N, C-alpha and C positions, 0 to 999 in steps of 0.2 A: 624421506621427507617428514619433518616434524610439524604437526598441525595443532594449533591452539584454537579450540572452540571457545570464543569469548562472548559472554552474554551478560546483560544487566539484570540484577535481581529486582524482584517486584518491590516497589517502595512500600514502606510500612504505612504511611499515611498519605493518601490522596482521596479524600472524602468526596471530591467532586467527580471522580472517575471510578469505573468498575475495576477492581484489582486484576481480574483476569486479562484485561486489555494489555497490561504491562507484563504479564507472566510469560516469559519465553524459555523457562527452564526445560519444559518438555521438548520444545523445538531444538534446543541445544543438545539435549540428551539423545534425541533422535538422529541428529547429525553425527555426534561423536560415536554412536553405536555402530556405525558402518565404516569408521576410519580406524584402521589398525594403529594402535599406539597413540591415538589422539589424547591430548590433555584438555580437560574442560574446566573452565574457571568462571565463576560468577562474580560480578563486580557491582559496587554501588554506583560508581561512575566518576570518582575523583581522578584527576589526571595522574597524580603520583601513584595511585593504586594501580591504574592500568599499566603505567610504565614499569612499576615494580614487578608485576606479573610477567610482562614481556622479558624483562631482564632476567628473572628467575628461570623461565622456561626456554628462552632463546629459540622461538619457533621459526620455521622457514616461511610459513604462511599462517594467517589468521582467518578463521571462519567467523565472520562478523555477525553476531546475533544480538548486538546491542541496540535496544529499542528506545529506552528513555533513561539516559544517565542522570543520576540524582533525582529520578522521578520526573524528569522534564523531557517531554517529547521533542521540544524545540532544541534540545541538546544532542539529538541523534546524529547530526552531521559532525559533531565535534570529535567523536571517536574515529570516524573515517579520516578526518583532517589530521588527527594526531598520527595515525598510521601512515598517512601520506608523508607527513613531515619527517618521520624517522626512516622512511623508505622501506617499510615492511609490507609485502604483498598481502592483500586481503580480498575476501569475496564480497560481492554485492556492489552497490552503487558507490561512486566517489562522493566526496563531501559537497562539491558544487551542485551535483544532481540532487542530492538529498535536501540541501538548503533551498534550492529553487522550487522543488515540487511541494514543499510544505506551504509555500505562499501562492495560494490560488489566484490572488489578485495580481501576481506577477507572471506566473507561468501561463495563464490563459491568453494574455495579449501576445506573448511570445509564440504560442501555438498558432494563434489566429494569423499572425504576421507570416508564418510559414505555410499558411494555407490549410491548416488543420481546423476543422469546424469545432467551435465551442459555443455554449449558450450565449446569447446576446445579453447585454445589460439592459435592465428596465423592461417595461411592459408587464402585462398581467395575463395569466397567473405567473407569479415569480416565486423564487425560493430565496430565503435569507439564511445565510450560514456563515460560520467563522471563516476568515480568510487564511488563517494560519494554524489550523488544527488538523489532526488526522484521526483515523478510527471512527469517523462519522460523529465525533464529539460536537455537540451543539445542534445536531440535526434531529428534529422530532416532527410529529405530525403537524404541529402548528407552524412549521417552517415554510409551508406553502401558503402564499398570500394572494388574495384576490383583489385587494384594494390597498390604498395608502394607510388606512387604519390598521389593517393586518400587519403591514410592514412595521409600523410603529410598535405594535404589540410584540412582534417577533424580535425586534431590536432590543426590547426591554429585558429579554431573557439572556442576552449575550453581552459579554464584555470584550473589549479589544476590537481589532479590525474585523470588518464583515464584508461579504460580497452579496450583491443583490443581482440575480440573473434570472432569465426566463426559465420557467418550468416546462420541460419538454414532456409531451404527453405519450410518447411511444414506448416500445419495449426497452428493457435495460439489460445490458450484458456486461460481463467482466472478462477481459482477455488477459490470459497469462502468457507472457513471452519469456523465452530464455535462449541464451546463446552467448558466445564469447564477447564479441563486440557488436555483432548484428543479431537481430532476433529471428534466428532460423526456425525456431519451434514455437507453436502456438496452441492454446487450448481455450475453449470458450464455454462459459456457463451463463445461464440466464436467471435473473431474479423474477419470480412470478409474484404478481400483486393480487391478493385475495382479500375478502372481507372488508372492502372499502379502503385498504391501504393503497397509497399512491407513490410511496418512496420507502427506502430501507433506512430506518432511523438508527440512532445510537442504541436504543433499547433493543431493537430487532437484532442488531449485530452482536451485542454483548450480554443480553439478558434472556433467560428462558422465559417464554411467556407468549401472550397473544400476538404481539407484533412480530415476533420471530416466526411463529407458526403461519402467519398470513403473508410472509414474504420469503417463501422457500427459495433456495438457490439450487438449480438443477443443471445437470449435464445431459447432453443428448436431446435437447429440445429441437424441434423442427425449425431449421433456418434455411431459407432458399439459398442456393449456391452463390448467386450474385451478391446477395446481402451479406452472407458470411465473408465473402472476399472483401467487400467494402469495409466491414467491421474490422477485420484483421489488418487490412492496409492502413486504416485510420490509426489503430493502435501502434503499428510499426512506425508510422509517421511520428507519433508522439515520442516513441523510443529515440528516434534519431534526433528530434529537436532538443530533448533534455539531455542528450548524450548519456543514455543509460548503458549499463553493461550487466551481463550475467543473468539477471532475472528482474521482472517488472510485471506489475498488474495495471491495467488501464480500464477504468469504468467508462462505459459508453452507453448513451441513450439515444433513441431515435426521435426525430422531430415528427410533426404531423404528416410530413411527406415521406417518412421512412428513411431519412438520411441520418447517418451516424454522427454524433457529436461527442467529444471527450468531456466527461464530467470531472474526472480526477486521474492523476498519474501517481502511482504508488510504487516508488523504488523500495527495495528490501521488504517486500510484503511478507505476511505471516506464512511460516513454513511448519507450523505445528502439525503433528500427525492427524490425518483425516480432515484437514481444512486447508484453505489458502492454496499456496503453490504446491504443497505436498499432494493434495488431492488432484490438482490440475495436471501435474506431470504424470501421475499414475493413471489418470483418465486418458492421457495421450499415449499410454502404452510404455512409458519409461519405468524401469525399476528404480526405486528410491536410491539405492547405493550408486547406481550409474549417475544419477543427477548430482548427488553430493560430490562424487569424485570428479565429475566434469567441472563443477564450480571451482574446485581446488586447482584443477589443471588450468582453467581459464585465468585464475588469479595469479598463478605462478609465472 
């Protein structure tokens, strides 16, 4: 079987974003390193460029590591859609799942209608964040609002669609799920909040500094069995609602009564070495080559 590992090159100019956010070269190399005979190709993201590479290599399956074609995170579903259109099997989420999960203002009502708890709209304290961004872009310490004046101030820092939802005061977890069509496997990490931090910001996620140091992400934290079960089942419910496949991460936070709520659903999450899904699957006892080969098997 011939595997093409396809990834998007980091855009040269995105002054509003941290370049490492779009850097998936290491992830692609890490994938290709455990696939015998794999071809690895980086693309800017033009449709003709992608089609040309596929025509040249004629793969049986594509390992899709395309994050931001043409430097546009909102174009992420387009590569999946193109592969669907030409009938070429590929790893990760389908185009409809990718497009839906980018729009928090659309996916949350769908989750709620299916009985999956999500933060309510309105009330204080609340959080103001972009409705259609990923990677925590637009989320900073000032995103938490205590009154209407705070909301107006937070809105002033954002452009485009926004969501305003209740800020949940409880513990925060990230559940990694993976499986063919159903999420048979799960791994949980917890974000700890120290030094006055109350949420994990864009700077905490992508910058080395105080905010990252005060929001460490840890595995093996103490979680009561009933709570662990509730967290995992909530994440699995989100998987089913968005019709995910292969692998997914779900951000979950507890309310004041300790009930899990879905904050974000992230298809095709980061798989760079030592972070994201890579760390989650190894923490769960999987060898990295096994995970990669399972994804290819599930895609085929």
